C-alpha positions as CSV (number, residue, x, y, z in Angstrom):
1,X,6.2,21.9,-12.5
2,X,8.2,23.9,-15.0
3,X,9.9,22.3,-18.1
4,X,13.6,21.7,-17.5
5,X,15.9,24.3,-19.1
6,X,17.8,23.2,-22.4
7,X,21.1,24.6,-20.5
8,X,21.6,22.7,-17.2
9,X,22.8,24.6,-14.2
10,X,26.3,24.3,-13.7
11,X,27.5,21.5,-11.4
12,X,28.8,24.0,-8.7
13,X,25.5,25.7,-8.5
14,X,23.5,22.4,-8.0
15,X,26.1,21.5,-5.4
16,X,25.6,24.7,-3.4
17,X,21.9,24.3,-3.6
18,X,22.5,20.7,-2.3
19,X,24.5,21.9,0.7
20,X,21.6,24.5,1.6
21,X,19.4,21.5,1.3
22,X,21.7,19.4,4.0
23,X,21.5,22.6,6.1
24,X,17.8,22.5,5.9
25,X,17.2,19.0,6.3
26,X,20.0,18.4,8.9
27,X,21.2,15.3,7.2
28,X,22.5,14.2,3.7
29,X,19.2,13.9,1.6
30,X,18.7,10.7,-0.6
31,X,18.9,10.8,-4.5
32,X,15.2,11.0,-4.6
33,X,15.0,14.1,-2.4
34,X,18.0,15.8,-4.5
35,X,16.1,15.1,-7.7
36,X,12.8,16.6,-6.1
37,X,14.0,19.6,-4.4
38,X,16.8,20.6,-6.9
39,X,15.0,19.4,-9.9
40,X,17.7,17.6,-11.6
41,X,18.1,13.9,-13.3
42,X,19.6,10.9,-11.7
43,X,22.9,11.3,-13.0
44,X,23.4,15.0,-11.8
45,X,21.9,13.8,-8.4
46,X,24.5,11.1,-8.2
47,X,27.2,13.6,-8.9
48,X,25.8,16.1,-6.2
49,X,25.6,13.4,-3.8
50,X,29.3,12.6,-4.4
51,X,30.4,16.1,-4.1
52,X,28.5,16.5,-0.8
53,X,30.4,13.2,0.5
54,X,33.5,14.5,-0.3
55,X,33.0,17.8,1.2
56,X,31.7,16.2,4.5
57,X,34.9,13.9,4.7
58,X,37.2,17.0,4.2
59,X,35.4,18.9,6.7
60,X,35.8,15.9,9.0
61,X,39.4,15.7,8.5
62,X,40.1,19.4,9.0
63,X,38.5,19.2,12.4
64,X,41.1,16.6,13.7
65,X,44.5,18.0,14.8
66,X,47.5,16.2,13.2
67,X,48.7,15.0,16.6
68,X,45.4,14.4,18.1
69,X,44.4,11.7,20.4
70,X,42.9,8.3,19.2
71,X,39.6,8.3,18.1
72,X,37.1,7.8,21.0
73,X,35.0,4.7,21.1
74,X,31.1,4.7,21.0
75,X,29.6,6.0,24.2
76,X,32.9,7.3,25.5
77,X,34.2,10.8,25.8
78,X,37.9,11.8,25.4
79,X,39.6,14.9,27.1
80,X,42.5,16.3,25.4
81,X,45.4,17.7,27.3
82,X,46.2,17.5,31.1
83,X,43.3,18.7,33.3
84,X,45.2,21.3,35.3
85,X,43.8,24.3,36.9
86,X,43.1,27.3,34.7
87,X,43.5,25.2,31.4
88,X,41.0,24.5,28.9
89,X,40.0,21.0,28.1
90,X,38.3,19.8,24.8
91,X,35.9,17.0,24.6
92,X,35.5,14.9,21.6
93,X,32.1,13.5,20.9
94,X,31.8,10.2,19.0
95,X,30.0,10.7,15.5
96,X,26.6,8.9,15.4
97,X,26.5,6.5,12.5
98,X,23.5,7.8,10.2
99,X,20.5,5.5,10.4
100,X,20.4,5.0,6.7
101,X,23.6,3.0,6.9
102,X,22.3,1.1,9.8
103,X,19.3,0.2,7.9
104,X,21.2,-1.0,4.9
105,X,22.8,-3.6,7.1
106,X,19.7,-5.1,8.1
107,X,19.2,-8.3,6.1
108,X,16.1,-8.8,4.1
109,X,16.3,-12.5,3.4
110,X,14.1,-13.3,6.3
111,X,11.2,-11.9,4.3
112,X,11.8,-14.9,1.8
113,X,10.8,-17.3,4.7
114,X,8.0,-15.1,5.5
115,X,6.6,-14.7,2.2
116,X,6.7,-18.4,1.1
117,X,4.2,-19.9,3.4
118,X,2.1,-16.9,3.2
119,X,2.1,-17.2,-0.7
120,X,1.0,-20.8,-0.6
121,X,-2.0,-20.2,1.9
122,X,-3.0,-16.9,0.3
123,X,-2.8,-18.1,-3.3
124,X,-4.9,-21.5,-2.6
125,X,-7.2,-19.4,-0.4
126,X,-8.1,-16.7,-3.2
127,X,-8.2,-19.3,-6.2
128,X,-10.2,-21.6,-4.2
129,X,-12.8,-18.8,-3.3
130,X,-12.7,-17.7,-6.8
131,X,-13.7,-21.2,-7.9
132,X,-16.7,-21.1,-5.4
133,X,-17.8,-17.5,-7.0
134,X,-17.7,-18.1,-10.6
135,X,-14.0,-17.7,-11.6
136,X,-12.6,-20.5,-13.5
137,X,-10.9,-21.4,-16.9
138,X,-11.3,-19.1,-19.7
139,X,-10.2,-18.5,-23.3
140,X,-9.0,-15.0,-23.5
141,X,-7.8,-15.3,-27.1
142,X,-10.8,-16.8,-28.8
143,X,-10.2,-17.2,-32.7
144,X,-6.5,-16.5,-32.2
145,X,-5.6,-18.9,-30.0
146,X,-8.5,-21.1,-29.0
147,X,-6.2,-23.7,-27.2
148,X,-4.9,-21.0,-24.9
149,X,-6.7,-21.4,-21.5
150,X,-6.2,-19.4,-18.3
151,X,-7.9,-19.8,-14.8
152,X,-9.4,-16.2,-14.0
153,X,-9.4,-17.2,-10.4
154,X,-5.5,-16.2,-10.3
155,X,-6.6,-12.5,-10.6
156,X,-7.7,-12.4,-7.0
157,X,-4.5,-13.2,-5.5
158,X,-2.4,-11.2,-8.0
159,X,-4.5,-8.2,-7.7
160,X,-5.6,-7.7,-3.9
161,X,-2.3,-8.8,-2.5
162,X,-0.3,-7.0,-4.9
163,X,-2.0,-3.8,-4.4
164,X,-1.7,-4.2,-0.7
165,X,2.2,-4.6,-0.9
166,X,2.3,-1.6,-3.4
167,X,0.5,0.6,-1.1
168,X,2.3,-0.3,2.0
169,X,5.3,0.7,0.2
170,X,4.0,4.1,-0.8
171,X,2.8,4.6,2.7
172,X,5.8,3.9,4.6
173,X,8.4,5.0,2.0
174,X,10.3,8.2,1.9
175,X,9.7,11.2,-0.2
176,X,6.0,10.6,-0.6
177,X,3.6,13.5,-0.8
178,X,0.9,13.9,2.1
179,X,-2.0,13.1,-0.2
180,X,-0.3,9.8,-1.7
181,X,0.6,8.8,1.9
182,X,-2.9,9.2,3.2
183,X,-4.5,7.5,0.3
184,X,-2.1,4.6,0.4
185,X,-2.4,4.2,4.4
186,X,-6.3,3.8,4.1
187,X,-6.1,1.7,0.9
188,X,-3.3,-0.6,2.2
189,X,-5.4,-1.3,5.3
190,X,-8.4,-1.9,3.5
191,X,-6.7,-4.2,1.2
192,X,-5.3,-6.5,4.1
193,X,-8.6,-6.5,5.7
194,X,-10.3,-7.6,2.4
195,X,-7.5,-10.4,2.1
196,X,-8.2,-11.6,5.5
197,X,-11.9,-11.8,4.9
198,X,-11.5,-13.6,1.7
199,X,-9.3,-16.2,3.4
200,X,-11.8,-16.5,6.4
201,X,-14.7,-16.8,3.9
202,X,-13.0,-19.5,1.9
203,X,-11.9,-21.6,4.9
204,X,-15.6,-21.3,6.3
205,X,-17.1,-22.6,3.1
206,X,-14.9,-25.3,2.8
207,X,-15.4,-26.5,6.2
208,X,-19.0,-26.4,5.8
209,X,-18.6,-28.5,2.5
210,X,-20.0,-25.7,0.2
211,X,-19.2,-25.7,-3.4
212,X,-20.7,-22.4,-4.2
213,X,-20.6,-19.3,-2.2
214,X,-23.7,-17.2,-1.4
215,X,-24.6,-14.5,-3.8
216,X,-23.5,-11.5,-1.5
217,X,-19.9,-13.1,-1.4
218,X,-20.0,-13.6,-5.2
219,X,-21.0,-10.2,-5.8
220,X,-18.3,-8.5,-3.6
221,X,-15.3,-11.0,-4.9
222,X,-16.5,-10.1,-8.5
223,X,-15.7,-6.4,-7.7
224,X,-12.2,-6.8,-6.5
225,X,-10.3,-6.8,-10.0
226,X,-12.0,-3.5,-10.7
227,X,-11.5,-2.0,-7.2
228,X,-7.9,-2.8,-7.3
229,X,-7.2,-1.4,-10.7
230,X,-9.0,1.7,-9.7
231,X,-7.0,2.0,-6.5
232,X,-3.8,1.3,-8.0
233,X,-4.2,3.9,-10.8
234,X,-5.4,6.6,-8.4
235,X,-2.5,5.8,-6.3
236,X,0.1,5.8,-9.1
237,X,-1.4,9.3,-10.1
238,X,-1.2,10.9,-6.6
239,X,2.3,9.7,-6.3
240,X,3.4,11.2,-9.6
241,X,1.6,14.4,-8.7
242,X,3.6,14.7,-5.6
243,X,6.8,14.0,-7.1
244,X,6.3,16.7,-9.8
245,X,5.9,19.5,-7.2
């Protein structure tokens, strides 16, 4: 991506490019798409979107006659003028509400109810399995704060499940490059499967009365923090590379 000019383009020129982008996409672009395609910052992108919204509203008003009929309700077709022989009739098609506006009305608070019990179960499962595989209280600041202790088992639920959520966001979000989306899809599914296997392993070991996990499980669990760090860094680089194109 070339370095931005010290003299930004005039707003009118950027708005004209935004109208061309609307015609190309067939819809109003998001702020992220405006920044990516027009190569402008967030403040200028908001100005462009405001101009595009005003232009769309003005065009809509201009297409409605002053003494026109009442707006048609959703799913209905209104005929303007009497239907006489030899006279042309005009049909007014109701506007379809953009999918983005519908998506904003979908409440997200049910996710909290879903996340709370999952958080309790996942956290207890991972920390319990961590205790069986050698994770436990450590002193991360020896000689500096000897009394400070942290249980290293918390790195398992934080690392594995946080990366799974991040990868899902990149995979299902808009404006992501193809390489980043493919990597996010594969790694998100792998992280979710790993999380499920970790829960299964913990409950099986607990049901069997085991206090220590077999060495193959210990070896795999010990590699998880390193694996999540590598995948997270790789995915972040791919997302940045896609945004800079």
